[in-house]
C-alpha positions in Angstrom: -18.5 -3.0 -3.9 -15.4 -0.1 -3.6 -15.9 2.4 -6.5 -12.6 5.4 -7.4 -13.7 8.8 -8.4 -11.2 11.1 -10.1 -11.6 14.5 -10.1 -9.4 17.7 -11.2 -8.5 17.4 -14.3 -8.5 19.7 -16.9 -6.5 22.1 -19.6 -3.0 23.9 -18.2 -0.5 25.7 -20.0 3.1 24.3 -20.0 4.7 25.0 -16.2 1.4 25.1 -14.4 -0.2 23.0 -12.0 -3.2 20.7 -11.4 -4.3 19.2 -8.1 -5.6 15.1 -8.7 -8.4 13.6 -6.1 -9.2 9.8 -5.7 -12.3 9.5 -3.6 -13.0 6.2 -2.8 -16.7 5.0 -1.6 -14.9 2.3 1.4 -12.5 2.4 3.8 -9.5 1.3 1.3 -6.8 3.7 2.0 -5.8 2.3 5.3 -6.0 -1.0 3.9 -3.5 -0.9 0.8 -0.8 0.9 -0.6 -2.2 4.1 -3.5 -1.2 4.6 -6.6 -1.5 7.3 -9.4 -1.6 5.9 -13.1 -2.1 7.1 -16.2 -2.6 6.5 -19.8 -2.8 8.1 -22.9 -4.4 6.4 -26.0 -2.8 3.3 -27.6 -0.6 2.8 -24.8 -0.4 0.6 -21.4 -1.4 2.5 -18.2 1.5 3.7 -16.4 2.2 4.0 -12.5 3.4 7.6 -11.9 3.4 7.6 -7.9 2.7 5.5 -5.6 2.2 5.8 -1.4 1.8 2.5 1.1 -0.6 2.8 4.1 2.7 4.1 6.0 2.7 6.9 3.7 6.1 6.0 2.1 6.0 7.5 -2.0 7.7 6.4 -4.6 7.6 8.1 -8.2 8.2 7.4 -11.6 11.9 9.1 -12.8 9.4 11.1 -15.7 7.4 13.1 -12.6 10.5 12.9 -9.7 10.7 15.9 -8.7 7.7 17.2 -9.9 4.0 15.6 -8.8 3.8 15.0 -5.1 1.3 11.8 -4.2 -0.3 12.1 -0.8 -3.9 10.5 1.1 -6.0 11.5 3.5 -7.2 7.9 5.3 -9.9 9.7 7.3 -11.3 11.1 4.5 -10.7 8.2 2.3 -9.0 10.1 -0.4 -5.7 10.3 -2.3 -4.2 13.6 -3.9 -2.0 13.7 -6.9 0.2 17.9 -7.1 1.5 18.5 -10.0 3.7 21.2 -10.6 5.4 22.0 -13.7 3.7 20.3 -15.8 4.6 19.6 -19.4 3.0 18.6 -22.6 4.0 15.0 -22.1 1.7 14.6 -18.6 -1.3 14.8 -21.0 -3.0 12.0 -20.6 -5.9 10.2 -18.7 -5.5 9.6 -14.9 -6.6 7.0 -12.9 -5.7 6.0 -9.2 -6.0 2.1 -7.7 -4.9 0.0 -5.2 -1.3 -1.3 -5.2 -2.0 -4.2 -6.6 -5.2 -3.0 -8.2 -8.2 -4.8 -6.5 -10.9 -2.3 -7.3 -12.6 -2.1 -10.4 -11.2 1.3 -12.7 -12.6 4.8 -12.4 -13.3 6.8 -15.2 -10.6 9.1 -15.2 -9.7 12.4 -15.0 -8.4 14.0 -18.4 -5.2 16.4 -18.2 -4.6 18.1 -21.2 -0.9 20.5 -21.0 -0.8 22.8 -23.9 -0.7 26.3 -24.8 
């Protein structure tokens, strides 16, 4: 079964940057569109960025212009470059296919605070 492992989160000051990585144990990146999601306590998981297997990207309005999603199919890895971070970006970030066909990973915590 394919597993997803997110990494790269941490504590950063407002205005700072982080780069998240999503590694898959199997070759799913060349098959599926992929997405980055985030979730805060008491709220549903929301899709913040998606990328098709052809490389087309889309972003939620709240992150457009600040976040960049990319993928390396050969390495079975996807990335989320997050710039100009805001306190409201604080959440646990997850990756998955679109539609969701793989069990969710443990996520990576991003905390934006001074």
